[in-house]
PDB file with one MODEL, atoms N, CA, C and O in Angstrom:
MODEL        1
ATOM      1  N   MET A   1     144.904 133.433  94.118  1.00  0.00           N
ATOM      2  CA  MET A   1     143.911 132.373  93.489  1.00  0.00           C
ATOM      3  C   MET A   1     144.532 131.695  92.090  1.00  0.00           C
ATOM      4  O   MET A   1     145.129 132.612  91.528  1.00  0.00           O
ATOM      5  N   ARG A   2     144.609 130.847  91.538  1.00  0.00           N
ATOM      6  CA  ARG A   2     144.811 130.001  90.583  1.00  0.00           C
ATOM      7  C   ARG A   2     144.451 130.786  89.234  1.00  0.00           C
ATOM      8  O   ARG A   2     143.773 131.809  89.323  1.00  0.00           O
ATOM      9  N   CYS A   3     144.866 130.354  88.060  1.00  0.00           N
ATOM     10  CA  CYS A   3     144.497 130.943  86.776  1.00  0.00           C
ATOM     11  C   CYS A   3     142.936 130.505  86.627  1.00  0.00           C
ATOM     12  O   CYS A   3     142.371 129.434  86.850  1.00  0.00           O
ATOM     13  N   ILE A   4     142.508 131.657  86.201  1.00  0.00           N
ATOM     14  CA  ILE A   4     141.116 131.381  85.645  1.00  0.00           C
ATOM     15  C   ILE A   4     141.016 132.295  84.190  1.00  0.00           C
ATOM     16  O   ILE A   4     141.263 133.497  84.087  1.00  0.00           O
ATOM     17  N   ILE A   5     140.655 131.523  83.291  1.00  0.00           N
ATOM     18  CA  ILE A   5     140.346 131.970  81.702  1.00  0.00           C
ATOM     19  C   ILE A   5     139.086 131.985  81.389  1.00  0.00           C
ATOM     20  O   ILE A   5     138.455 130.947  81.192  1.00  0.00           O
ATOM     21  N   LEU A   6     138.484 133.376  81.293  1.00  0.00           N
ATOM     22  CA  LEU A   6     137.266 133.598  80.886  1.00  0.00           C
ATOM     23  C   LEU A   6     137.105 133.056  79.467  1.00  0.00           C
ATOM     24  O   LEU A   6     137.845 133.668  78.697  1.00  0.00           O
ATOM     25  N   LYS A   7     136.493 132.256  78.964  1.00  0.00           N
ATOM     26  CA  LYS A   7     136.565 131.964  77.404  1.00  0.00           C
ATOM     27  C   LYS A   7     135.096 132.391  76.806  1.00  0.00           C
ATOM     28  O   LYS A   7     135.130 132.538  75.584  1.00  0.00           O
ATOM     29  N   ALA A   8     133.828 132.618  77.400  1.00  0.00           N
ATOM     30  CA  ALA A   8     132.661 133.151  76.803  1.00  0.00           C
ATOM     31  C   ALA A   8     131.889 133.646  77.937  1.00  0.00           C
ATOM     32  O   ALA A   8     132.096 133.321  79.106  1.00  0.00           O
ATOM     33  N   VAL A   9     130.932 134.497  77.504  1.00  0.00           N
ATOM     34  CA  VAL A   9     129.919 135.107  78.550  1.00  0.00           C
ATOM     35  C   VAL A   9     128.750 135.183  77.898  1.00  0.00           C
ATOM     36  O   VAL A   9     128.858 135.654  76.766  1.00  0.00           O
ATOM     37  N   TYR A  10     127.552 134.845  78.268  1.00  0.00           N
ATOM     38  CA  TYR A  10     126.342 134.899  77.906  1.00  0.00           C
ATOM     39  C   TYR A  10     125.414 135.283  78.811  1.00  0.00           C
ATOM     40  O   TYR A  10     125.118 134.523  79.734  1.00  0.00           O
ATOM     41  N   CYS A  11     124.682 136.827  78.636  1.00  0.00           N
ATOM     42  CA  CYS A  11     123.844 137.196  79.294  1.00  0.00           C
ATOM     43  C   CYS A  11     122.463 137.383  78.843  1.00  0.00           C
ATOM     44  O   CYS A  11     122.207 137.898  77.755  1.00  0.00           O
ATOM     45  N   ASN A  12     121.484 136.933  79.742  1.00  0.00           N
ATOM     46  CA  ASN A  12     120.060 136.940  79.814  1.00  0.00           C
ATOM     47  C   ASN A  12     119.631 137.952  80.695  1.00  0.00           C
ATOM     48  O   ASN A  12     120.402 138.279  81.597  1.00  0.00           O
ATOM     49  N   PRO A  13     118.430 138.557  80.582  1.00  0.00           N
ATOM     50  CA  PRO A  13     118.055 139.441  81.585  1.00  0.00           C
ATOM     51  C   PRO A  13     117.896 139.080  82.871  1.00  0.00           C
ATOM     52  O   PRO A  13     117.804 139.961  83.725  1.00  0.00           O
ATOM     53  N   ASP A  14     117.846 137.897  83.175  1.00  0.00           N
ATOM     54  CA  ASP A  14     117.657 137.124  84.743  1.00  0.00           C
ATOM     55  C   ASP A  14     118.807 136.245  85.103  1.00  0.00           C
ATOM     56  O   ASP A  14     118.765 135.653  86.182  1.00  0.00           O
ATOM     57  N   HIS A  15     120.005 136.076  84.170  1.00  0.00           N
ATOM     58  CA  HIS A  15     120.631 134.979  84.308  1.00  0.00           C
ATOM     59  C   HIS A  15     121.817 135.271  83.439  1.00  0.00           C
ATOM     60  O   HIS A  15     121.669 136.081  82.524  1.00  0.00           O
ATOM     61  N   THR A  16     123.208 134.583  83.668  1.00  0.00           N
ATOM     62  CA  THR A  16     124.340 134.785  83.153  1.00  0.00           C
ATOM     63  C   THR A  16     125.124 133.520  82.832  1.00  0.00           C
ATOM     64  O   THR A  16     125.194 132.724  83.768  1.00  0.00           O
ATOM     65  N   HIS A  17     125.735 133.169  81.688  1.00  0.00           N
ATOM     66  CA  HIS A  17     126.209 131.850  81.947  1.00  0.00           C
ATOM     67  C   HIS A  17     127.725 132.304  81.276  1.00  0.00           C
ATOM     68  O   HIS A  17     127.917 133.101  80.357  1.00  0.00           O
ATOM     69  N   LEU A  18     128.841 131.429  82.142  1.00  0.00           N
ATOM     70  CA  LEU A  18     130.064 131.576  81.983  1.00  0.00           C
ATOM     71  C   LEU A  18     130.629 130.617  81.364  1.00  0.00           C
ATOM     72  O   LEU A  18     130.206 129.556  81.823  1.00  0.00           O
ATOM     73  N   PHE A  19     131.537 130.424  80.375  1.00  0.00           N
ATOM     74  CA  PHE A  19     132.402 129.298  79.962  1.00  0.00           C
ATOM     75  C   PHE A  19     133.798 129.507  80.461  1.00  0.00           C
ATOM     76  O   PHE A  19     134.552 130.211  79.790  1.00  0.00           O
ATOM     77  N   VAL A  20     134.232 128.937  81.626  1.00  0.00           N
ATOM     78  CA  VAL A  20     135.701 129.146  81.949  1.00  0.00           C
ATOM     79  C   VAL A  20     136.651 127.922  81.785  1.00  0.00           C
ATOM     80  O   VAL A  20     136.260 126.769  81.601  1.00  0.00           O
ATOM     81  N   GLY A  21     137.652 128.230  81.854  1.00  0.00           N
ATOM     82  CA  GLY A  21     138.945 127.476  82.115  1.00  0.00           C
ATOM     83  C   GLY A  21     139.435 127.497  83.599  1.00  0.00           C
ATOM     84  O   GLY A  21     139.681 128.590  84.110  1.00  0.00           O
ATOM     85  N   MET A  22     139.571 126.480  84.231  1.00  0.00           N
ATOM     86  CA  MET A  22     140.064 126.712  85.382  1.00  0.00           C
ATOM     87  C   MET A  22     140.786 125.721  86.268  1.00  0.00           C
ATOM     88  O   MET A  22     140.118 124.694  86.386  1.00  0.00           O
ATOM     89  N   HIS A  23     141.779 125.693  86.843  1.00  0.00           N
ATOM     90  CA  HIS A  23     142.556 124.364  87.707  1.00  0.00           C
ATOM     91  C   HIS A  23     141.636 123.821  88.396  1.00  0.00           C
ATOM     92  O   HIS A  23     140.827 124.427  89.099  1.00  0.00           O
ATOM     93  N   PRO A  24     141.734 122.162  88.169  1.00  0.00           N
ATOM     94  CA  PRO A  24     140.656 121.386  88.746  1.00  0.00           C
ATOM     95  C   PRO A  24     140.586 121.515  90.554  1.00  0.00           C
ATOM     96  O   PRO A  24     139.584 121.232  91.211  1.00  0.00           O
ATOM     97  N   SER A  25     141.631 121.906  91.011  1.00  0.00           N
ATOM     98  CA  SER A  25     141.745 122.195  92.323  1.00  0.00           C
ATOM     99  C   SER A  25     141.118 123.410  92.860  1.00  0.00           C
ATOM    100  O   SER A  25     141.162 123.471  94.088  1.00  0.00           O
ATOM    101  N   LEU A  26     140.571 124.351  92.290  1.00  0.00           N
ATOM    102  CA  LEU A  26     140.083 125.459  92.450  1.00  0.00           C
ATOM    103  C   LEU A  26     138.757 125.197  92.669  1.00  0.00           C
ATOM    104  O   LEU A  26     138.115 124.882  91.667  1.00  0.00           O
ATOM    105  N   PRO A  27     137.990 125.261  94.054  1.00  0.00           N
ATOM    106  CA  PRO A  27     136.478 125.191  94.178  1.00  0.00           C
ATOM    107  C   PRO A  27     135.734 125.729  93.117  1.00  0.00           C
ATOM    108  O   PRO A  27     136.263 126.720  92.615  1.00  0.00           O
ATOM    109  N   PRO A  28     134.619 125.360  92.601  1.00  0.00           N
ATOM    110  CA  PRO A  28     133.473 126.379  91.762  1.00  0.00           C
ATOM    111  C   PRO A  28     132.909 127.730  93.068  1.00  0.00           C
ATOM    112  O   PRO A  28     132.829 128.903  92.703  1.00  0.00           O
ATOM    113  N   SER A  29     132.706 127.485  93.944  1.00  0.00           N
ATOM    114  CA  SER A  29     132.305 128.150  94.790  1.00  0.00           C
ATOM    115  C   SER A  29     133.149 129.218  95.237  1.00  0.00           C
ATOM    116  O   SER A  29     132.637 130.231  95.713  1.00  0.00           O
ATOM    117  N   LYS A  30     134.310 129.104  95.140  1.00  0.00           N
ATOM    118  CA  LYS A  30     135.583 130.160  95.232  1.00  0.00           C
ATOM    119  C   LYS A  30     135.570 130.908  93.928  1.00  0.00           C
ATOM    120  O   LYS A  30     135.816 132.114  93.952  1.00  0.00           O
ATOM    121  N   LEU A  31     135.309 130.309  92.808  1.00  0.00           N
ATOM    122  CA  LEU A  31     135.100 131.228  91.583  1.00  0.00           C
ATOM    123  C   LEU A  31     134.152 131.904  91.609  1.00  0.00           C
ATOM    124  O   LEU A  31     134.387 133.091  91.385  1.00  0.00           O
ATOM    125  N   MET A  32     132.991 131.606  91.821  1.00  0.00           N
ATOM    126  CA  MET A  32     131.804 132.627  92.115  1.00  0.00           C
ATOM    127  C   MET A  32     131.537 133.571  92.947  1.00  0.00           C
ATOM    128  O   MET A  32     130.722 134.494  92.963  1.00  0.00           O
ATOM    129  N   GLU A  33     132.664 133.057  93.904  1.00  0.00           N
ATOM    130  CA  GLU A  33     132.483 134.291  95.079  1.00  0.00           C
ATOM    131  C   GLU A  33     133.373 135.184  94.822  1.00  0.00           C
ATOM    132  O   GLU A  33     133.233 136.218  95.475  1.00  0.00           O
ATOM    133  N   GLN A  34     134.380 135.152  93.986  1.00  0.00           N
ATOM    134  CA  GLN A  34     135.323 136.262  93.255  1.00  0.00           C
ATOM    135  C   GLN A  34     134.327 137.008  92.071  1.00  0.00           C
ATOM    136  O   GLN A  34     134.395 138.216  91.844  1.00  0.00           O
ATOM    137  N   VAL A  35     133.381 136.070  91.352  1.00  0.00           N
ATOM    138  CA  VAL A  35     132.947 136.849  90.099  1.00  0.00           C
ATOM    139  C   VAL A  35     131.748 137.910  90.672  1.00  0.00           C
ATOM    140  O   VAL A  35     131.599 139.063  90.268  1.00  0.00           O
ATOM    141  N   LYS A  36     130.884 137.199  91.772  1.00  0.00           N
ATOM    142  CA  LYS A  36     130.039 138.117  92.501  1.00  0.00           C
ATOM    143  C   LYS A  36     130.466 139.117  93.371  1.00  0.00           C
ATOM    144  O   LYS A  36     129.706 140.085  93.391  1.00  0.00           O
ATOM    145  N   THR A  37     131.508 139.198  94.147  1.00  0.00           N
ATOM    146  CA  THR A  37     132.254 140.058  94.644  1.00  0.00           C
ATOM    147  C   THR A  37     132.713 140.957  93.768  1.00  0.00           C
ATOM    148  O   THR A  37     132.557 142.159  93.983  1.00  0.00           O
ATOM    149  N   GLY A  38     133.318 140.512  92.703  1.00  0.00           N
ATOM    150  CA  GLY A  38     134.002 141.638  91.382  1.00  0.00           C
ATOM    151  C   GLY A  38     132.892 142.445  90.768  1.00  0.00           C
ATOM    152  O   GLY A  38     132.808 143.657  90.569  1.00  0.00           O
ATOM    153  N   SER A  39     131.948 141.321  90.485  1.00  0.00           N
ATOM    154  CA  SER A  39     130.605 142.365  89.993  1.00  0.00           C
ATOM    155  C   SER A  39     129.958 143.422  90.421  1.00  0.00           C
ATOM    156  O   SER A  39     129.261 144.139  89.704  1.00  0.00           O
ATOM    157  N   SER A  40     130.217 143.622  91.987  1.00  0.00           N
ATOM    158  CA  SER A  40     129.888 144.473  92.555  1.00  0.00           C
ATOM    159  C   SER A  40     130.652 145.477  92.948  1.00  0.00           C
ATOM    160  O   SER A  40     130.239 146.619  93.148  1.00  0.00           O
ATOM    161  N   LYS A  41     132.039 145.017  93.101  1.00  0.00           N
ATOM    162  CA  LYS A  41     133.007 146.139  93.510  1.00  0.00           C
ATOM    163  C   LYS A  41     133.425 147.034  92.435  1.00  0.00           C
ATOM    164  O   LYS A  41     133.551 148.253  92.555  1.00  0.00           O
ATOM    165  N   TRP A  42     133.671 146.224  91.174  1.00  0.00           N
ATOM    166  CA  TRP A  42     133.937 147.209  90.155  1.00  0.00           C
ATOM    167  C   TRP A  42     133.188 148.152  89.902  1.00  0.00           C
ATOM    168  O   TRP A  42     133.794 149.224  89.889  1.00  0.00           O
ATOM    169  N   PRO A  43     131.968 148.232  89.662  1.00  0.00           N
ATOM    170  CA  PRO A  43     131.088 149.728  89.323  1.00  0.00           C
ATOM    171  C   PRO A  43     131.363 150.467  90.423  1.00  0.00           C
ATOM    172  O   PRO A  43     131.790 151.615  90.300  1.00  0.00           O
ATOM    173  N   ASN A  44     131.148 149.891  91.655  1.00  0.00           N
ATOM    174  CA  ASN A  44     131.153 151.047  92.835  1.00  0.00           C
ATOM    175  C   ASN A  44     132.598 151.527  92.973  1.00  0.00           C
ATOM    176  O   ASN A  44     132.657 152.678  93.405  1.00  0.00           O
ATOM    177  N   ASP A  45     133.922 150.885  92.691  1.00  0.00           N
ATOM    178  CA  ASP A  45     134.946 151.847  92.592  1.00  0.00           C
ATOM    179  C   ASP A  45     134.842 152.616  91.406  1.00  0.00           C
ATOM    180  O   ASP A  45     135.185 153.786  91.574  1.00  0.00           O
ATOM    181  N   LYS A  46     134.423 152.280  90.090  1.00  0.00           N
ATOM    182  CA  LYS A  46     134.280 153.318  88.878  1.00  0.00           C
ATOM    183  C   LYS A  46     133.241 154.205  88.803  1.00  0.00           C
ATOM    184  O   LYS A  46     132.809 154.706  87.766  1.00  0.00           O
ATOM    185  N   LYS A  47     132.728 154.449  90.249  1.00  0.00           N
ATOM    186  CA  LYS A  47     131.466 155.063  90.097  1.00  0.00           C
ATOM    187  C   LYS A  47     130.416 155.001  88.881  1.00  0.00           C
ATOM    188  O   LYS A  47     129.841 156.031  88.528  1.00  0.00           O
ATOM    189  N   ILE A  48     130.192 153.832  88.281  1.00  0.00           N
ATOM    190  CA  ILE A  48     129.242 153.805  87.352  1.00  0.00           C
ATOM    191  C   ILE A  48     127.959 154.214  87.437  1.00  0.00           C
ATOM    192  O   ILE A  48     127.622 155.149  86.711  1.00  0.00           O
ATOM    193  N   TYR A  49     127.033 153.640  88.286  1.00  0.00           N
ATOM    194  CA  TYR A  49     125.871 154.136  88.687  1.00  0.00           C
ATOM    195  C   TYR A  49     125.948 155.211  89.831  1.00  0.00           C
ATOM    196  O   TYR A  49     126.808 155.262  90.711  1.00  0.00           O
ATOM    197  N   SER A  50     124.876 156.068  89.651  1.00  0.00           N
ATOM    198  CA  SER A  50     124.677 156.937  90.964  1.00  0.00           C
ATOM    199  C   SER A  50     124.250 156.270  92.417  1.00  0.00           C
ATOM    200  O   SER A  50     124.448 156.923  93.441  1.00  0.00           O
ATOM    201  N   ARG A  51     123.811 155.295  92.463  1.00  0.00           N
ATOM    202  CA  ARG A  51     123.890 154.660  93.966  1.00  0.00           C
ATOM    203  C   ARG A  51     124.644 152.983  93.743  1.00  0.00           C
ATOM    204  O   ARG A  51     124.764 152.259  92.755  1.00  0.00           O
ATOM    205  N   LYS A  52     124.983 152.862  94.965  1.00  0.00           N
ATOM    206  CA  LYS A  52     126.197 151.548  95.180  1.00  0.00           C
ATOM    207  C   LYS A  52     125.412 150.583  94.806  1.00  0.00           C
ATOM    208  O   LYS A  52     124.195 150.579  94.986  1.00  0.00           O
ATOM    209  N   VAL A  53     126.194 149.518  94.145  1.00  0.00           N
ATOM    210  CA  VAL A  53     125.418 148.408  93.744  1.00  0.00           C
ATOM    211  C   VAL A  53     126.050 147.118  94.698  1.00  0.00           C
ATOM    212  O   VAL A  53     127.252 147.022  94.946  1.00  0.00           O
ATOM    213  N   SER A  54     125.077 146.210  95.151  1.00  0.00           N
ATOM    214  CA  SER A  54     125.369 144.833  96.097  1.00  0.00           C
ATOM    215  C   SER A  54     125.298 143.939  95.267  1.00  0.00           C
ATOM    216  O   SER A  54     125.039 143.954  94.063  1.00  0.00           O
ATOM    217  N   MET A  55     125.610 142.927  96.162  1.00  0.00           N
ATOM    218  CA  MET A  55     125.339 141.430  95.689  1.00  0.00           C
ATOM    219  C   MET A  55     124.086 141.057  95.987  1.00  0.00           C
ATOM    220  O   MET A  55     123.914 139.841  95.905  1.00  0.00           O
ATOM    221  N   ALA A  56     123.002 141.793  96.357  1.00  0.00           N
ATOM    222  CA  ALA A  56     122.037 141.358  96.759  1.00  0.00           C
ATOM    223  C   ALA A  56     121.124 141.094  94.965  1.00  0.00           C
ATOM    224  O   ALA A  56     120.003 140.605  94.828  1.00  0.00           O
ATOM    225  N   GLY A  57     121.639 141.375  94.329  1.00  0.00           N
ATOM    226  CA  GLY A  57     120.855 140.813  93.007  1.00  0.00           C
ATOM    227  C   GLY A  57     121.222 139.429  92.498  1.00  0.00           C
ATOM    228  O   GLY A  57     120.735 138.800  91.558  1.00  0.00           O
ATOM    229  N   TRP A  58     122.097 139.135  93.254  1.00  0.00           N
ATOM    230  CA  TRP A  58     122.713 137.293  92.852  1.00  0.00           C
ATOM    231  C   TRP A  58     122.199 136.458  93.736  1.00  0.00           C
ATOM    232  O   TRP A  58     122.255 136.666  94.948  1.00  0.00           O
ATOM    233  N   LEU A  59     121.685 135.496  93.232  1.00  0.00           N
ATOM    234  CA  LEU A  59     121.194 134.119  93.748  1.00  0.00           C
ATOM    235  C   LEU A  59     122.148 133.391  94.891  1.00  0.00           C
ATOM    236  O   LEU A  59     123.362 133.520  94.732  1.00  0.00           O
ATOM    237  N   ARG A  60     121.728 132.712  95.914  1.00  0.00           N
ATOM    238  CA  ARG A  60     122.567 131.966  96.662  1.00  0.00           C
ATOM    239  C   ARG A  60     123.630 131.174  95.822  1.00  0.00           C
ATOM    240  O   ARG A  60     124.835 131.386  95.686  1.00  0.00           O
ATOM    241  N   GLY A  61     122.683 130.030  95.212  1.00  0.00           N
ATOM    242  CA  GLY A  61     123.229 129.059  94.511  1.00  0.00           C
ATOM    243  C   GLY A  61     123.850 129.202  93.120  1.00  0.00           C
ATOM    244  O   GLY A  61     123.644 130.177  92.398  1.00  0.00           O
ATOM    245  N   ILE A  62     124.505 128.323  92.846  1.00  0.00           N
ATOM    246  CA  ILE A  62     124.773 128.084  91.377  1.00  0.00           C
ATOM    247  C   ILE A  62     124.654 126.929  90.742  1.00  0.00           C
ATOM    248  O   ILE A  62     124.610 125.914  91.437  1.00  0.00           O
ATOM    249  N   PHE A  63     124.592 126.836  89.610  1.00  0.00           N
ATOM    250  CA  PHE A  63     124.571 125.493  88.545  1.00  0.00           C
ATOM    251  C   PHE A  63     125.843 125.687  87.962  1.00  0.00           C
ATOM    252  O   PHE A  63     126.300 126.691  87.415  1.00  0.00           O
ATOM    253  N   LEU A  64     126.548 124.134  88.237  1.00  0.00           N
ATOM    254  CA  LEU A  64     127.383 123.949  87.239  1.00  0.00           C
ATOM    255  C   LEU A  64     127.349 122.867  86.666  1.00  0.00           C
ATOM    256  O   LEU A  64     126.773 121.868  87.097  1.00  0.00           O
ATOM    257  N   PHE A  65     128.089 122.967  85.419  1.00  0.00           N
ATOM    258  CA  PHE A  65     128.287 122.047  84.563  1.00  0.00           C
ATOM    259  C   PHE A  65     129.630 121.738  84.266  1.00  0.00           C
ATOM    260  O   PHE A  65     130.344 122.640  83.827  1.00  0.00           O
ATOM    261  N   GLN A  66     130.028 120.753  84.412  1.00  0.00           N
ATOM    262  CA  GLN A  66     131.719 120.661  84.037  1.00  0.00           C
ATOM    263  C   GLN A  66     131.993 119.651  82.900  1.00  0.00           C
ATOM    264  O   GLN A  66     131.485 118.540  82.747  1.00  0.00           O
ATOM    265  N   ILE A  67     132.938 120.304  82.112  1.00  0.00           N
ATOM    266  CA  ILE A  67     133.567 119.448  81.001  1.00  0.00           C
ATOM    267  C   ILE A  67     134.840 119.294  81.294  1.00  0.00           C
ATOM    268  O   ILE A  67     135.506 120.271  81.636  1.00  0.00           O
ATOM    269  N   THR A  68     135.530 117.705  81.186  1.00  0.00           N
ATOM    270  CA  THR A  68     136.791 117.818  81.590  1.00  0.00           C
ATOM    271  C   THR A  68     137.410 116.986  80.160  1.00  0.00           C
ATOM    272  O   THR A  68     136.894 116.068  79.524  1.00  0.00           O
ATOM    273  N   TYR A  69     138.654 117.667  79.958  1.00  0.00           N
ATOM    274  CA  TYR A  69     139.336 116.599  78.748  1.00  0.00           C
ATOM    275  C   TYR A  69     140.809 116.440  79.152  1.00  0.00           C
ATOM    276  O   TYR A  69     141.561 115.734  78.479  1.00  0.00           O
TER     277      TYR A  69
ENDMDL
END
């Protein structure tokens, strides 16, 4: 995967905002696939919770707002 730079995160109870820097050739869907998979895998690997975490809490879609400079 190409370089992705996480610049800021803002979490609400029901949604999260990510401000990232990434190469234009990387599809946003691939970025979100990695975020959603990783956010389920990490707590399970570290045994953070008493039960297994799944991606079930994630919505299917994403909203993308792009800034180019």
